[in-house]
N, C-alpha and C positions, 0 to 999 in steps of 0.2 A: 555429446548430446546433439541430436538432430532435431531441429525445429521445422514443422511443416506449417504452411499457411496457404490460404486461397489466393490465387493469382488475381492481379488487378483487373477489374472489368468496368464496363461503362456504368455511369450513375443511372439510377432509374429515370425513365422518361419524365416523370413528374417533376424531378429536380430541375431538369433542363427547361421544361416548359414554364415552370414558375419563375425561374431565374430570368427568363427572357421577357417577362411581363414588365410593364412600367412600374417602377418601385423606387424607394430611396436609394441613394448611391451605394450604401453598404450592402444592400440586397442584390445589387448587380454583381457583386463579387462573392458574397457569402451564399452558399447553396440555400435555397428557400427553406427546406426542412430544418437545417441547422439553425438558421436565423430565427425561425419560429420557436424552436426548442430553447434557444438562448433567451429570447424575449419572454416567453410564456412560462417555461418551467424554471428557469434560473433567475429571471427578472432583470436582465441586462438592458441598458438603455441603448438608443441608436448611437450615441456618442461612444459608448464602450465598444460596440461592435465595429464601428469605424476605426477605433484605435487598435482593435484586434487585427484588422486587415492591414494596418500599418506596421505590424510587428510587435505591438505592445502586449505584455501579459495582462490578463484581466482576471481578478480574483474576487470572490464574494462569499459571504456566509449564507448558508441555507437554513431554513427553519427546521426544527426538530420536534419530535413529539415528547421526548423526555428531557428533563432539565440536566441530566448527567451526560447528554449527548451533545456533540459539536460536529457540524458538517460544513465543509468548505469546498468550494468549486473553483477551478482554475482552468484557463485555456490560453494557448499561445499558438502562433503559426511557426512552422519550421520548414525551411527550404531544403527538404530532403524527401525523396520518394518513399512511400510507405513500405514498398518491398525492401528497399535499402535499410530503412529503419529497423524493420523486423529482423533482417539478416544481421544487422549490427547488434541486436539484442541477444544474439546467440553467445556473444562474448560476455559472460556473466560477470567477470571481474571488472568490466567497464560498466555494464548496464546497472548493476546493483550499487554502484558507488554514488553517493549523494553528498552535498555539502556538509550535512550534519552527521554523517556516518563515519565512525572512527575505525570500525572493524566489521568484517562479515565473512561468512564462509558457506559453501554449498554442501549439503549432505549427499553422500553417496547412497547407492542402493545395493546392499543394506548400509545404513549409517555406520561409521567407524570413528574411533577416537581421533584418528588423524584429521577428521573433518572439523574438529573443535579445538585443536591445539592452541589457537589464537584467542580463545575465550579467556578473559581475565575479569574477575569480579571486582567491582569498585571497593576500595579500602574502607569507605564508610559503611557500605553494605556488609562487609565482613565483620566490622565492629558491632553492627546491630544484630547479626544473626543469633548470637547466644541468648538474646532476650526475646526472641520470637516465640509467641504463643498464639493459639487459636484466638482470633478476635483482637489480637494486639501484636501487630508486626509491621515494620516499616517496609517490608518487601512483600510482593504478591506471591504467595506460595500456598500449596496444599498442606494440610496438617501433617501428613506422613513425611513430607520433606522437612518441615520445621523440626519434628521429633528426631528424624534420622540424622540431620546435619549436626544437631546439638550433641548427639551421642557419639557420632563417628569422628568428630574433629577434636583434637587435643588443644583446647583453647589456651593452655599455658605454654605451649611450645613456641619457639621463635619462628617457625614456618607456618603459622596459622593460615595465612592467605594462600600459600601454595596448597595446603590441604583442602581448603574450600574450593579452589580452582579445580583440583583433581576430582572432588566430589561432584561439582557442577557439570564438568565435562561428561562424566559418566552418566549422570541423570539426563542430560540433554540428548545424548546418543540413544538412551533407552526410550525417551519420550518420542523422539523422531521416528524410531523404528515402530513404536506402538501406533503412532498416528498413521504411518504409511500402511499399516496392516488393518486398522479399524476405523480410521477417519474420525468423525466428530465424537463418537462414543469414547475415544481415548483422550479427548481434550481435558485439560486441567480444570479442577474445581478449586477456586481461591478461598482460603480460610482465614486470610488476614483481617477481613472485615465482613463477617458473616460467611455464608456458604454460597458463593457466587459461581455459577456454572458458565465457563467460557463458551461452550458450544451454544447454550441458550442465548447468550448475549450476541454472539455472531449471527445466529438465525434471525434475531430481531433487527439487527442492522441491515442484513441482506434483504429482509422483507420491505424495508423502508428506502432502499436505494433505487433511485430512478436511473434508467438506462437511456443512453442517447438515442433519440428518434423513436424507439419502440422497445418494449419489453423483449428480452431474449430468454425465452423459457428453457431452451436447451442448456444454456450456461447456468441458469438458476438451479435447475434440477441437478446438474453435474456437481456444482459446488456443495449442494446440500447432501448428496448421496456418496461423495468420494469416500473410499476408492471402489465402491460397488458399481457405480454408474460407468457407462462407457460413452465416449464422445469422439467422433472422428476429427482429425486435424487439430488435436489439442496437445499442448506440452505442459507438463507439471514440473515444478522445481521447489524443493524444500530447502530453506536456508535459515541461518541465524544471523543476527546483526546486533551491533552495539552502537546506539545513537546518542549523541551528546547535544541536547537542546538547551539553550541559555536558560538559567535560573532553575533547571531541573536536574535531578540526578541522572546519571547515564542509564539508558534503558536497554536491557538485554531482552531480545525478543526472538521468537521462532515464527517463521512465516511460510505460507504456502502460496506460491505464485503460479497462476494458470494463464497461459497464452492461447488465444482462440480467435480465428477468423471465421465468423458465422456465415454460412452460405446465404442466409436470409438478409444479410446486410452487406452487399457487395461494396468493396472499397473500404472495409473497416476491419481493424484488428483490436481485440480487447486484451488488456493485461489486468487480471483480477488478483489482488494481493490480500490474502486472508491471514490475519494474525492468529496464531494458535497458542501463543504464550507471550507474556510480558511480565517482567519482574517489578515494574513500577507503573502506577497511574491508570493504565488502560485495561478494562475488562474485555474489550473487543476493539478491533480496528479493521475496517474494510476500505480498501483503496481500489477504485476502478479507474483505470486509465484507458481512454479510447483514442485510437489513432485513425484518422479519417482522411481519405484522399482530398486534396485541395486543388481542384482543376484550374483555379484562377491564379495559382502561384506564378511568379514572374518567369521562372524557368519551365513552367508546365509540370513540374514535379515537386510537389510540396504536400504538407499535411497540416491538419488541425490536431493539436495535442491537448486533449481534455482530461481533467482529473477531478474525480469526486471522492473526497476522503470523509469517512464517517468514523468518529471516535466515540467510544463509551467509557467515561471515566468511572473509577470506583466511587469517587465523590467529587463534587465540584469545589475547588478551593474557595475559601471565604475569609474575610477579615472582619472581626466584630459583628458576625452574623450577616455581613453583606457579601453577596455572591460576587466572585471575581470572574464570572463567565465571560463578560465582555472583554476583559484583558486576555483571557485564555484564547478566545476567538481571534483577537488581534495578533497574538503570537503565532497561532497556527496559520493565519492568512499570510503573515510575513514569511513563514517557513515554506509554504507552498509557492509563493512568488519566487523565492530563491531557487527552489527546485525547478520551476518552469524555466527560469532564465539559464540555469545550469544546463538543463536538457537541450535548450536551443543552441547554446554555445558549443556543447559537446557534439551535437549532431551536425552542425554546420561547419565545424572546423575542417580544413583540408585533410584528406587522408594522407597517411605517411607514404612517401614515395617508395616504390619497390627497391629492395636492396639487390645489388649485383651479386 
């Protein structure tokens, strides 16, 4: 896979002019438009922005319109040039690895069974599958899958889990191929808890997602029209992952990653991650990572690494009718903080010396 990106160029004159004006200490380092975005759109304090410039991760919870939604924001500085970071992202076996991810794989074009040989369904999920019915299932599945897996698996055989894995791998390959051909119209409808359309849930999250500095209509249109739309200098990757989050069941998901360096935002590269399926908890998930040149980096080559994650839960957990949304937000903040620190460590570690 070859990734293309816009070459590094000078920051807009407005950035430089504003940064040169008398201002608090953090604004002398943080580009003015970024500092304005962090204060006004995200709500960070001067102390938080100062901590950011000192290498500390900053994570906060954003307001959402729906009670089922959670949105978290995170930012950290990384001492690596943007071009080097984007080039490094071409190594997907490294780039897609996170502290909570226990397995993942990239789909070929066209997808094949070889792409999903590492997929293994959790044993508790296998035990729950025979009882899955429309409106009552502990996994997020469409009705046709609930019916088909019940009929196609011999639940009295000793190799039940192997049969389920074989079935799941085949369905994942078929789903990936359908999405690559038809985009959002191929996305799953979940029948475990009502009739929930994943494409509608994603469109709602996309509409509510703020972009850094300014709206990027080209990317917005592309994500909504894929694969019919066209966009220069863009790379698309379809992959599956298995993530283990504390206190939750393992989450098997399929995701569409888009990498884009918009000409209208010099010095910026966007990584948009769109969930197109998850077997637990989330009707939709949209992760927008923005990598921005940091001219004030000690070496002169650094980036701001910003992440906005928007989750739509199928329902918000509660105990005795009391919502646990605050605890959920706290866990997702902690998870994002771990991911930011992991990204900084990975990007800043010395490159392996060349072999003789």
